[in-house]
N, C-alpha and C positions, 0 to 999 in steps of 0.2 A: 503493500499499500503506499502512496506518496505520503510525504509529509504535508498533512493538510495546512498547516500553519503556512508554508510556502506556497501551496496552491491556490489558496484563498486570499490570504493577507499579504503576500509579497508577490504579486503578481507580474511585476516587472522581472523577476528573476526566472521565470519560465517562457517558453515559446508557445502561447496560445494567440489565437486569432482574436483582434480586437472585436468588440460588439457591433462595430459598423462593418467590419469584414464579414462576421457570422450573418448578419442578415440584409446586408446590402443596402439598408435604407436607415436605419436607427442612428441618430446623431445624439452626442452627448449634450442634452437638454432637457428640462423639465418635462414631464409627460403625464396623461392620466392613465391608470391600469384600469380595464373592466374585470370583474371575475365572471367569466364564461357562464352562460345560463341564467344570469342574474341581470338585474338593472343597476347593481352596486357597483360603486369605481372608487378609487382612491388615488391621490396624487403624489407623484415622487419629484423631488426636487434632485438637479444635477448639483453635486459638490465637487469642484476641481480639487485634486490632491495639493498638498502642501504641507508646511513646517509649521509647528506652533509649540508653545510652552504648556506641557500637560502638567496638572497640578496647581497648587497655589503658592503664591509668595509668603516666605514665611511671616510677613508681616500683615498679611490679608486679615482682616477682622472676621472672626468666627472660624478661622481655620483649624482643622484637625489634624494630629500626627499624619493620618495614614495618605495625606494629600501631597505629601513630599518624599524626597526632595523634587523640587520642580525640574522638569527635565525636556529638553529640545528633542522633539520628535517629528517624524514624516509619516504622512499615510497618502495610499493612492486615492485616485478618483472614484467616487461612489454615487449613488443615487440615494436618498433617504426620503422616508414618508414625511409628508409636509405635515401631516397630523398623527397623534397617536391612533393605534388601530381602534375602531371602533367597535360596538357589538353588532352594528349593522353588518360589519365585514365577517368578524369572529364567528357569529351564530351560523352563518352559512357552512361552515366547516362543523361546527359542534352541534347542529341540529340536522339530522338525517333528513327531516320533511324539507327542508329548504335546499338541500343538494341530494338528490336521489341517485346520483351517480354511483355506482359500485367503486370502493377504494381498492388500490392494489392491495395484494397480498402483504401482511405485515403492517399496514396503515390501519389504524382505528381512529374513532371519533372519541371526543370526553365523555366519560359517563355524567349523566346528568347530575348537578349539584344539588344537596338534599336540602339546602336552603335558598333563599332570595340572596345572593351574593351582592346584589345591588344595594340593598338595604333600603330600597325604596328611593335611591338618589336618581334614577332613569337608566333606560337601556337603549331603546330604539330611537331613531332620529339624532344620532351624533353623538352619542356618550361614549366615553372611552370604555373598551373591554377592561375588565377587571379581576382580580382575584385569582387569575390563573398562575400555576406553577410556571416556571421557567421551561420544565417539559412541555406544558401546553402550549406556550409562546412558540417554540421550536418546531412542534408537531405542526402547528398552524402553518409556519414557514414550509415545511415539508408537503403538507397539504398543497398550498399555494403554487407550489413549483409544480405538482401534479397537474392542478387545474390549469395553470397559464403557460406552462412551458419555460417560464422565467424563472431563474434562481434568485430567491430572497432567503435573507437570513437575518438574525439579530445582528446590531452592530457591535463591533467590538468596543469595550471601554475608551480606546482612545478615538475611535471613528466619532462615537457618541460626543465626546467631549469637544473634539475639532469643530463639529456641526453646531453644537451648543455655542461655542465661542464666537463662531462667525466672524473671525479675524481680531477679536477683542482680547486682552491681556489682563482685563479687570476683574473683580469679584463675580459679576454679572455680565452678561453680552452688551448691555447698553451702559455700563459704568460701575461705579463702587458705591452708589447711593441705594441703601434699600430701600428707601422712600419711594423710590421709582418702580419697584417690583410689581406693585399691583395693577401696574399697566399692562404687564406682560404675563402675569402667572397668578393662578389661584392658588393662594396659601392661607394659612391661619387668620390672618388679617382680613381677607376678604372674601373667602370661600363659604362662610357660614357651615362650615364642618361638611362639606360635601364636594365631590366633583362636579364639574360642568360640562356641557358640550363642547367638542373641541373646536379650536379656531375663533372663539368669542374675543380674545383680547389681541393684542398687538403681536407681530411675529418680530423674531430677531433680524438681523440685518440679512440674512440669505433666506427669508421668508420662511422660516419654520415656527409652526405655532406649539406652545404649551411645553416647551423643551423644559421648563422649570415649571414645578407645581403641578396641579391638577392631580394626574397619576404618576408615580415615579416609573422607571422604565429598567425592564430587565436588559442586560448586555450579555455578551457571549462568553465573557470571563469568570474563571475560578476567581474567588475573591482571595487577596493576598493583602494583610495590612502594609507589607513592605513593597508592593509590587513596583512603585515607582523607582526604588533604589536599584533594582534588577531589570528593567523592561528594555528592551531592544530600542534602538534608535529608530527603527523603520518598522511601520506596522506593527505595533507591540500588541500581542495578544497572551495573554496568561491561560494558556489551553486547559480545560478542565481535566482534573486527575481525580476528582471524588464527587460524590453526589451534591454535596454542600460545603461551603457557602458559596454563592455567586454574587457577581457586583451588579448592584443597582444604582442607576443615577438620576439626577434630576429634582429630587426632592418631591412633596406632595401636598394636598390640600390641607392636610393636617399641622404642616410644618412650620416654624419660625422661619423668617426671611434668611436667617445665618445658615440653614439646614437646605437652602434651595439655591446654593450658588453652583457656577458651572464645575468647579473642582471637587464639589461634595460627593464623597463615595460611601454606599450604604452595604453591608453584606446582610444577604438573605437570611431568614432564621426559621428553623424547622417548626418553632412554636406557633408561626402562623397558622398552621392548621391544627391547632390543639382542640378546637370545637368539633372537628370531624369525628363522628362516633364511630365510623367504620374502622373495621380491623381486616386487613392493613389500611392506613390511610390513604385517601385519594392521592394519585400521583398526578393528577389533573388540576385540582383546584386547592387554594389556600382559604380557608374558611375566614380568617380572621385579617386578611389583607386585602381590603377593597381600596385601599390605597396604591396597589401595584398593577401595572400594565406594561405596554410595550410600543415600539414602532420598529418598521423594517427597514433593511437595506438592501441594495442591488448593488453588488461589486462591478465595476466596468467590465473587468475581467471574467467573463461567464465561464463557469467550469463545464467540461464535458459532463454527459450524462454519468459516466463510471466515476468521475470526480466528485459529483454531486451526490451520489449515492454513498461513496466512501466518507463524504464530509457528515451527511446525517447518521450514518453509523458510528461515527466518531464520537459526535457529540450527544446524540440521542441514545442510540440502541446499548451502547457501552454504559450508559449511567440511566437506565431506565428508572423513573420516579425522581428525576434530579430537580431540585428546587431550593 
């Protein structure tokens, strides 16, 4: 099996055709993706590759030790979801009545949650999907690849932070003043203790909404307190080696402003599924995490079907029930 981190995260090191060469038409620009068999669409923004300072400055207000040492890293070009994945999108995967196509062998749908995971905060009409484990988010990506023929995955922590910062070096994409956060993010001060429909506030400089606040977002990385001290300079990815914990970014609607900065890092907690009475507990849902969701990326360098299968086997099948 090829080194998955090289195939997917350091694509300049391998000889694969560019997306334009593969399709003969696709240019590297924003586009709208439809989910076949439905009227549901989502928007993807093109993010040029580049170099940035990952982590926070030692003097940044609210800084945590796991945000340093600040490190200069580069990432390759990719597309990223303009919005967090919504229930309108996720439920087509989760609800067989909404997608009656047979799934390939080995691919399953989420088991129905035993409680209303939205807690009455809203579902259809643009609300962010929430409470899924990282396993559930990754399985959605695998299903979406099956439906569209386009390889989507979770962002690495580095890709996520690069997209969030949108060229900034400050605590927030718009500067250092937390008083301005309510223009861009649903957090403790303005959320009324609930998540909101995506895209209601201002986007960052690269046109991405709700990167901070609303629901926090799964990344592809295994969580490591000291990750930045070991991270590679190009396309860093802390490849999973255990079921948990994983790295989450962005802060959420319950958080203070200091917890919703570009550099903030949160590790997943198995206690987020404590209320689940099932034995074993669900590998799809976290009953106590309505504040967790995700958005997706599409690497410019698309993998072959064999490479895509190897990737999903590496990050999903090897760690069934990861969260």
